[in-house]
C-alpha atoms as one frame of an Amber mdcrd trajectory, in Angstrom:
protein
 -47.731 104.629  42.648 -51.695 104.921  43.472 -54.897 107.048  43.268 -53.705
 108.815  40.182 -50.293 107.662  39.126 -47.559 107.197  36.671 -44.260 105.503
  36.921 -40.780 105.123  35.894 -37.465 105.009  37.721 -38.415 105.790  35.564
 -41.367 106.354  37.402 -44.105 108.901  36.704 -45.724 110.869  34.035 -48.710
 113.071  33.871 -51.539 111.128  32.363 -53.753 112.112  29.472 -56.660 111.181
  31.715 -55.425 113.150  34.730 -57.843 115.812  35.957 -55.235 118.565  36.227
 -52.794 117.590  33.510 -52.800 116.517  29.909 -50.541 114.562  27.611 -49.842
 117.349  25.114 -48.120 119.885  27.432 -46.058 117.131  29.006 -44.827 115.815
  25.668 -44.083 119.340  24.492 -41.925 120.031  27.537 -40.183 116.701  27.097
 -39.334 117.424  23.463 -38.171 120.962  24.229 -35.775 119.643  26.877 -34.506
 116.828  24.633 -31.828 118.994  23.026 -30.545 120.048  26.428 -30.470 116.463
  27.599 -28.637 115.246  24.503 -25.937 117.886  24.828 -25.421 117.699  28.546
 -24.397 114.245  29.702 -21.551 111.838  28.937 -22.046 108.676  26.912 -23.505
 105.846  29.002 -20.954 103.230  30.052 -21.240  99.670  31.289 -23.261  99.951
  34.503 -20.554  98.226  36.550 -18.293 101.216  35.866 -20.509 103.435  38.036
 -20.600 101.204  41.115 -18.522 101.681  44.262 -16.090  98.729  44.515 -17.788
  97.332  47.645 -21.133  96.916  45.855 -20.045  93.891  43.807 -18.585  92.128
  46.860 -21.003  93.103  49.641 -24.403  93.883  48.104 -27.170  91.908  49.839
 -30.592  92.042  48.210 -32.412  91.212  51.454 -30.950  94.341  53.096 -32.028
  96.410  50.094 -35.689  95.480  50.569 -38.099  97.550  52.650 -39.632 101.000
  52.730 -37.637 104.067  51.648 -38.223 107.782  51.312 -36.840 109.289  48.124
 -34.842 112.273  49.342 -33.626 113.453  45.924 -33.832 112.425  42.274 -33.314
 113.053  38.579 -36.086 111.142  36.833 -39.014 111.376  34.430 -41.296 112.933
  37.010 -41.280 116.523  38.183 -40.033 118.004  41.437 -41.763 120.211  43.982
 -43.969 122.165  44.090 -45.693 120.097  41.377 -44.809 116.642  42.720 -43.845
 115.726  46.286 -44.000 112.948  48.907 -42.087 110.334  46.865 -41.601 107.023
  48.678 -41.353 103.372  47.705 -41.602  99.790  48.936 -38.911  97.468  47.575
 -40.137  93.876  47.623 -38.218  90.679  46.800 -39.262  88.859  43.648 -38.056
  85.713  41.870 -34.357  84.840  42.084 -32.339  88.027  42.620 -34.962  90.353
  41.149 -37.313  92.677  43.018 -40.137  95.092  42.346 -41.225  98.428  43.755
 -44.563  99.902  44.718 -43.745 103.578  44.173 -45.988 106.446  45.205 -46.015
 110.229  44.931 -48.525 113.075  44.894 -48.694 115.606  42.062 -50.989 118.631
  42.308 -52.861 116.819  45.053 -53.435 113.593  43.098 -51.948 110.242  44.028
 -49.709 108.715  41.343 -48.650 105.107  41.719 -46.479 102.638  39.822 -45.122
  99.136  40.032 -41.560  98.936  38.755 -39.920  95.567  38.126 -36.147  95.244
  38.365 -34.977  92.052  36.685 -31.516  91.010  37.788 -28.674  90.534  35.319
 -25.433  88.566  35.527 -23.776  91.590  37.171 -24.254  92.098  40.916 -26.587
  94.999  41.679 -27.401  95.658  38.011 -30.962  95.299  36.700 -33.158  95.863
  33.673 -35.908  98.119  34.982 -39.399  98.179  33.490 -42.741  99.728  34.372
 -45.273  96.947  34.817 -48.270  98.886  36.158 -49.202 102.558  36.461 -52.225
 104.548  37.524 -52.881 106.608  35.499 -51.146 105.248  32.419 -47.949 107.018
  31.309 -48.451 109.318  28.282 -45.133 108.539  26.577 -45.664 106.123  23.668
 -44.080 102.724  24.267 -42.760 103.553  27.750 -43.971 100.221  29.156 -41.710
  98.395  26.676 -38.578 100.300  27.691 -35.979  98.394  29.742 -33.755 100.820
  31.636 -30.180  99.985  32.646 -30.143 100.505  36.417 -27.494  99.823  39.034
 -27.113 100.103  42.785 -24.022 102.299  42.891 -23.658 102.884  46.635 -25.322
 102.042  49.933 -24.833 102.540  53.670 -24.933  99.544  55.957 -25.444 100.101
  59.691 -24.359  97.425  62.152 -27.336  95.647  63.693 -29.756  97.076  61.107
 -31.477  94.613  58.786 -32.092  97.208  56.053 -29.657  99.542  54.352 -29.811
 103.037  55.821 -29.581 104.566  52.370 -29.194 103.424  48.769 -28.283 105.252
  45.558 -29.588 103.861  42.276 -28.347 105.156  38.924 -29.864 104.686  35.470
 -28.097 105.316  32.180 -29.431 104.157  28.824 -31.814 101.366  27.889 -31.749
  97.826  26.564 -34.694  98.649  24.351 -36.180 102.054  23.814 -38.503 102.609
  20.881 -38.624 105.343  18.274 -40.196 108.056  20.416 -38.082 107.403  23.473
 -34.871 107.223  21.455 -35.795 110.528  19.822 -36.306 112.295  23.137 -33.215
 110.765  24.779 -30.774 110.109  21.891 -27.834 109.533  24.257 -29.885 107.477
  26.693 -32.081 108.436  29.623 -30.176 109.330  32.793 -31.667 109.052  36.269
 -30.373 109.051  39.818 -32.489 108.189  42.848 -31.445 108.654  46.473 -33.396
 106.577  48.992 -33.314 106.770  52.774 -34.721 104.309  55.293 -35.019 107.128
  57.817 -37.244 110.060  57.028 -39.238 111.486  55.493 -36.468 114.101  55.676
 -32.915 113.301  56.702 -30.339 116.002  55.941 -27.416 113.852  57.072 -28.337
 110.905  54.836 -28.938 113.217  51.878 -25.569 114.928  52.348 -23.836 111.528
  52.546 -25.533 110.288  49.381 -24.724 113.421  47.408 -21.079 113.178  48.458
 -20.999 109.461  47.601 -22.345 110.250  44.125 -19.688 112.916  43.618 -16.979
 110.517  44.797 -18.158 108.088  42.098 -17.846 110.775  39.435 -21.616 111.266
  39.170 -21.710 114.919  40.150 -22.819 115.714  36.591 -26.039 113.746  37.198
 -26.910 116.231  39.947 -26.433 119.301  37.736 -29.336 121.410  36.455 -29.500
 120.261  32.799 -32.660 118.717  31.323 -35.330 118.027  33.917 -32.833 118.852
  36.661 -31.992 117.273  40.004 -34.600 117.711  42.735 -34.585 117.441  46.504
 -37.916 116.337  47.978 -39.353 118.686  50.639 -42.068 116.293  51.925 -44.351
 119.216  52.599 -47.790 118.382  53.988 -47.396 114.671  53.212 -50.066 112.728
  55.043 -48.923 109.172  54.344 -47.983 106.904  57.198 -46.336 103.933  55.452
 -47.813 101.862  54.164 -50.360 104.383  52.911 -52.127 101.736  50.853 -51.686
  98.028  50.388 -53.341  95.431  48.217 -53.766  91.835  49.294 -54.270  88.372
  47.849 -55.615  85.244  49.468 -52.904  82.640  50.055 -53.473  79.478  52.095
 -56.522  81.044  53.723 -54.758  84.260  54.702 -54.535  87.719  53.153 -50.964
  88.633  52.282 -49.683  91.848  50.644 -49.198  91.780  46.885 -48.099  94.282
  44.260 -50.363  97.177  43.389 -52.723  96.529  40.527 -52.903  92.787  41.203
 -54.719  92.519  44.533 -57.737  93.639  46.566 -58.390  96.012  49.456 -57.970
  94.179  52.763 -61.691  93.859  53.571 -62.467  92.489  50.097 -59.608  90.028
  50.397 -60.803  88.866  53.811 -64.264  88.252  52.380 -62.766  86.369  49.439
 -60.595  84.244  51.685 -63.552  83.430  53.940 -65.597  82.244  50.986 -62.719
  80.065  49.774 -62.383  78.425  53.185 -66.102  77.667  53.266
């Protein structure tokens, strides 16, 4: 998520090295809210139980890929006015997996993450991990956590190659770690509402919130724990893609995941030298 960043979609955390934030206050707030979190949500079920019936029969990964604005969320990062401008690029990976370049701005600093979603045997269900963050997340062992994440609903528009909106829901982990299990004893819960159109789209947001309620996930949009946040996109200057990294492939510079590539001009110079 880039410039200054953290991640998790579990996406972001204030970094110990961040100029405006520190690890200690963040961890304190997280621990204080842990009791509220533990007491406020149902036990996590098999992820298939949360999906709309059409997801298992009609989900198409290629239509899920592309750029999305995050219109609303419950996650490990904080809502406005602290953090704003959340958006992501979903990019196909090996087999049925994909990864995300996720970006937001907190207190004026860019926070970026790469999130990998490894497919499972169940359609639309993934194990989600943070594979790169800038700055590094302050929660001990967070990069080893594998979150249970599912596409629970989406909107397909005729003639459109990308879903108009997608809802992703997270409940529990495959592997947590002592600290993470202490903070979220009943499992971390997250819900992320993404829209192709934006950055604001009241109609898409209303449809997604209703779809979540219809699936019995209204409780995930209640105010317990960190709370559920709508993104105002106030004074956001990005014009997607705000930043890309590139690698040289067959003499050409092609986009690659954040943290693994070069700025375009550096890549062009590298490619030129390889051709020579």
